C-alpha positions as CSV (number, residue, x, y, z in Angstrom):
1,M,7.5,4.3,-0.9
2,E,4.0,2.9,-0.4
3,S,2.7,5.1,-3.3
4,H,5.5,3.7,-5.5
5,W,4.5,0.1,-5.0
6,L,0.7,0.8,-5.1
7,N,1.2,2.4,-8.6
8,Y,3.4,-0.6,-9.6
9,I,0.8,-3.1,-8.6
10,K,-2.1,-1.3,-10.2
11,V,-0.5,-1.2,-13.6
12,K,0.8,-4.7,-13.1
13,D,-2.7,-5.9,-12.3
14,S,-4.1,-4.4,-15.5
15,Y,-1.4,-6.1,-17.5
16,G,-2.2,-9.5,-16.1
17,R,1.4,-10.2,-14.8
18,I,0.8,-10.5,-11.0
19,S,2.8,-13.8,-10.7
20,R,5.9,-12.2,-12.2
21,L,5.6,-9.1,-10.0
22,L,6.4,-11.3,-6.9
23,D,9.8,-12.1,-8.4
24,A,10.5,-8.7,-9.9
25,P,13.5,-6.9,-8.5
26,F,13.0,-3.6,-6.6
27,I,13.2,-0.7,-9.0
28,A,15.4,1.9,-7.4
29,N,14.8,5.5,-8.5
30,P,17.9,7.4,-9.8
31,G,19.5,10.0,-7.5
32,Q,18.8,12.8,-9.9
33,P,15.7,11.7,-11.9
34,K,15.0,13.4,-15.2
35,T,11.8,14.6,-16.8
36,V,10.9,14.8,-20.5
37,E,9.5,17.4,-22.8
38,R,8.8,15.2,-25.8
39,F,6.9,11.9,-26.0
40,D,8.4,10.0,-28.9
41,L,9.6,6.5,-28.1
42,S,13.0,5.0,-29.1
43,F,14.1,1.4,-28.8
44,E,17.8,1.4,-29.4
45,G,19.6,-2.0,-29.9
46,V,17.3,-3.6,-27.3
47,G,18.2,-7.1,-26.3
48,F,16.3,-9.4,-23.9
49,Y,16.4,-13.0,-23.0
50,Y,13.8,-14.8,-21.0
51,E,15.2,-18.2,-20.1
52,E,12.0,-19.8,-18.8
53,E,10.3,-19.4,-22.2
54,S,13.5,-19.8,-24.2
55,F,12.8,-16.4,-25.8
56,E,15.4,-14.1,-27.2
57,M,15.2,-10.6,-28.5
58,K,18.3,-9.2,-30.0
59,D,19.4,-5.7,-31.3
60,L,15.8,-4.4,-31.7
61,T,15.8,-0.8,-33.0
62,F,12.8,1.3,-34.0
63,S,11.2,4.6,-33.1
64,V,7.6,5.8,-32.6
65,P,7.3,9.5,-33.5
66,E,5.3,11.7,-31.1
67,Q,1.6,11.7,-31.6
68,T,1.6,8.8,-34.1
69,V,0.3,5.3,-34.1
70,T,2.6,2.3,-34.4
71,A,1.1,-1.2,-34.6
72,L,3.0,-4.4,-33.7
73,V,1.9,-7.4,-35.6
74,G,3.0,-11.0,-35.3
75,S,2.0,-14.5,-34.0
76,S,1.9,-15.3,-30.3
77,G,5.4,-15.3,-28.9
78,S,6.8,-13.0,-31.5
79,G,7.8,-10.4,-28.8
80,K,5.0,-7.8,-29.0
81,T,4.0,-8.0,-25.4
82,T,7.7,-8.2,-24.3
83,L,8.3,-4.8,-25.8
84,T,5.5,-3.2,-23.8
85,N,6.7,-5.0,-20.7
86,L,10.1,-3.5,-21.2
87,L,8.7,0.0,-21.8
88,L,6.8,-0.2,-18.5
89,R,9.9,-1.6,-16.8
90,F,8.2,-4.8,-15.7
91,W,11.4,-6.3,-17.1
92,E,14.8,-4.8,-17.8
93,P,16.6,-5.3,-21.1
94,Q,20.0,-7.0,-21.0
95,A,21.2,-4.7,-23.8
96,G,20.3,-1.4,-25.4
97,N,18.2,1.5,-24.3
98,I,14.6,2.6,-24.3
99,R,14.0,6.3,-24.4
100,I,11.1,8.7,-24.1
101,G,12.1,11.9,-25.8
102,E,15.9,12.0,-25.2
103,V,15.7,10.4,-21.7
104,D,16.4,6.8,-20.9
105,I,13.5,5.4,-18.9
106,R,15.9,4.2,-16.3
107,E,16.8,7.8,-15.6
108,M,13.3,8.7,-14.6
109,D,11.5,8.4,-11.3
110,Y,9.4,5.2,-11.7
111,D,6.1,6.8,-10.6
112,Y,6.8,9.6,-13.1
113,L,7.3,7.1,-15.9
114,L,4.0,5.4,-15.1
115,S,2.2,8.7,-15.0
116,K,3.1,9.3,-18.6
117,I,1.7,6.0,-19.9
118,S,-1.9,4.7,-20.0
119,V,-2.6,1.1,-20.7
120,V,-5.8,-0.5,-22.2
121,M,-5.7,-4.2,-22.2
122,Q,-8.0,-7.0,-23.5
123,N,-8.2,-8.5,-20.0
124,V,-9.5,-5.6,-18.0
125,I,-9.0,-5.6,-14.2
126,L,-12.0,-4.2,-12.3
127,F,-12.4,-4.0,-8.6
128,S,-15.3,-4.9,-6.3
129,D,-16.3,-1.2,-5.9
130,T,-18.5,1.4,-7.5
131,I,-18.3,2.2,-11.2
132,A,-17.1,5.7,-10.3
133,N,-14.3,4.4,-8.2
134,N,-13.2,2.0,-10.9
135,I,-13.0,4.8,-13.4
136,K,-11.2,6.9,-10.9
137,V,-8.3,4.5,-10.9
138,G,-7.1,6.7,-13.8
139,D,-6.9,9.8,-11.6
140,R,-7.6,9.5,-7.8
141,N,-8.1,13.3,-7.6
142,A,-10.8,13.5,-10.4
143,T,-14.1,15.2,-9.7
144,Q,-17.4,13.6,-10.5
145,A,-17.8,15.8,-13.5
146,E,-14.4,14.7,-14.8
147,I,-15.3,11.0,-14.3
148,E,-18.6,11.5,-16.2
149,E,-16.9,13.3,-19.0
150,A,-14.4,10.5,-19.4
151,A,-17.2,8.0,-19.5
152,R,-18.9,10.1,-22.2
153,R,-15.7,10.0,-24.3
154,A,-15.6,6.2,-23.7
155,M,-19.3,5.9,-24.9
156,I,-20.2,4.2,-21.6
157,H,-22.0,7.1,-19.8
158,D,-25.5,6.3,-21.1
159,F,-25.2,2.7,-20.0
160,I,-24.0,3.8,-16.5
161,V,-26.8,6.4,-15.9
162,G,-29.3,3.7,-17.0
163,L,-28.3,1.6,-14.0
164,P,-30.4,1.9,-10.8
165,D,-27.6,3.6,-8.8
166,G,-25.8,5.2,-11.7
167,Y,-22.1,5.8,-11.1
168,E,-22.5,4.5,-7.5
169,T,-23.5,1.1,-8.8
170,K,-21.3,-1.6,-7.3
171,I,-19.8,-4.2,-9.6
172,G,-18.2,-7.5,-8.7
173,E,-14.6,-8.4,-8.8
174,N,-13.3,-8.3,-12.4
175,G,-16.5,-6.6,-13.5
176,L,-18.9,-9.5,-12.7
177,G,-22.2,-8.8,-14.4
178,L,-20.7,-6.6,-17.2
179,S,-20.1,-7.7,-20.8
180,G,-16.6,-7.7,-22.2
181,G,-17.4,-4.6,-24.3
182,Q,-18.6,-2.7,-21.2
183,K,-15.5,-3.7,-19.3
184,Q,-13.3,-2.4,-22.1
185,R,-15.1,0.9,-22.3
186,L,-14.6,1.4,-18.6
187,S,-10.9,0.7,-19.2
188,I,-11.0,3.4,-22.0
189,A,-12.7,5.8,-19.6
190,R,-9.9,5.2,-17.1
191,A,-7.3,6.0,-19.8
192,S,-9.2,9.0,-20.9
193,L,-9.4,10.3,-17.3
194,K,-5.6,9.7,-16.8
195,D,-4.9,11.7,-20.0
196,A,-1.3,10.4,-20.3
197,P,0.6,11.4,-23.5
198,I,1.6,7.8,-24.2
199,L,-0.9,5.0,-24.8
200,L,-0.4,1.2,-24.9
201,L,-3.2,-0.9,-26.4
202,D,-3.5,-4.6,-26.5
203,E,-6.1,-6.5,-28.6
204,I,-8.9,-4.2,-27.6
205,T,-11.5,-5.6,-29.9
206,S,-11.0,-9.3,-29.5
207,N,-14.1,-11.4,-28.6
208,I,-16.4,-8.4,-28.7
209,D,-19.9,-8.3,-30.2
210,P,-20.4,-5.9,-33.2
211,V,-22.3,-3.2,-31.3
212,N,-19.7,-2.9,-28.5
213,E,-16.9,-3.2,-31.1
214,Y,-18.3,-0.2,-32.9
215,K,-18.6,1.8,-29.7
216,I,-15.1,0.8,-28.7
217,Q,-13.7,1.9,-32.0
218,Q,-15.4,5.3,-31.8
219,A,-14.1,5.8,-28.2
220,M,-10.6,4.8,-29.3
221,S,-10.6,7.2,-32.2
222,A,-11.0,10.0,-29.7
223,L,-8.6,8.5,-27.2
224,I,-5.6,8.1,-29.5
225,R,-5.8,11.6,-30.8
226,N,-2.7,13.7,-30.1
227,R,-1.0,10.8,-28.2
228,T,1.9,8.5,-28.9
229,V,0.3,5.1,-29.4
230,L,1.8,1.6,-29.5
231,V,-0.8,-1.0,-30.2
232,I,-0.6,-4.8,-30.2
233,A,-3.0,-6.2,-32.8
234,H,-4.1,-9.5,-34.3
235,H,-7.1,-8.0,-36.1
236,L,-5.4,-6.3,-39.0
237,Q,-8.5,-4.4,-40.1
238,T,-8.2,-2.3,-37.0
239,I,-4.7,-0.9,-37.8
240,R,-5.0,0.0,-41.5
241,N,-4.7,3.6,-40.6
242,A,-1.6,3.2,-38.4
243,H,1.2,5.5,-39.3
244,Q,3.6,2.6,-39.0
245,I,3.2,-1.2,-38.9
246,I,6.0,-3.4,-37.6
247,V,5.8,-7.2,-38.3
248,M,7.6,-9.3,-35.7
249,D,8.6,-13.0,-35.4
250,K,10.6,-14.7,-32.6
251,G,11.8,-11.4,-31.2
252,R,12.9,-9.9,-34.5
253,F,11.6,-7.4,-36.9
254,I,10.6,-8.9,-40.3
255,E,9.3,-5.8,-42.1
256,S,7.8,-2.4,-41.5
257,G,5.8,0.2,-43.3
258,T,2.3,1.5,-43.8
259,H,-0.6,-0.8,-44.5
260,A,-0.5,0.2,-48.2
261,E,3.3,-0.4,-48.4
262,L,3.2,-3.8,-46.8
263,E,0.1,-4.9,-48.7
264,A,2.0,-4.2,-51.9
265,K,4.9,-6.4,-50.9
266,D,4.9,-10.2,-51.2
267,G,5.9,-10.5,-47.5
268,V,4.7,-11.8,-44.2
269,Y,2.2,-9.0,-43.6
270,R,0.5,-9.7,-46.9
271,K,0.1,-13.4,-46.0
272,L,-1.6,-12.4,-42.8
273,L,-4.3,-10.4,-44.5
């Protein structure tokens, strides 16, 4: 039981929703939990209403094929983050189903569900601990060699070994002393170390200097390979190569397609370019 709640809190921290965790209902595991063999995502007639923000999502249906990238685009409050909250079961839909493969996520053990999803957020949560232990949040059983390899993939290894104490360098709460780009690359290293088949990304290049943005994009190109990816983006140039772009407004889908398809239309997406 303790492990269940520790995992819940860790992911909730990274998603910046601690206040709502305190009011969240206990998530009971099913009596006979199911596992999955495929990692495509299906949102089937999903409905959600959040009274405090007068927000309504109704009959939302779309799929994310396995090992493809789907980008969610829309103004603040359009429902992009709500969808990821529902996938992580921070909130429960009032209607419809969310499936991984053929299995409703409510039919899975909750720790099992979280083990299949990595999250990389703009607001990275780092702990007052060593850099190695902060990366190790992705996999508590990881060896030092595995931690360093994850850092290399995240293009942060050279920076770390250049510090006086290397991977044993202690950082302050929330990465005090690190730049925004360095924090995000540590978050990417965590996700790389976790090696989950599903990846959720949220505005990973916002407010980042050009050098760090380039390194983040290089690291992300490696991280998204062979994973099912759902990305929330406001910087449209970063999602031009997405397999599918979904434009949202006030909890509803407005249009969808590839960048080229949506650019050719006289629609909402084209106006955002």
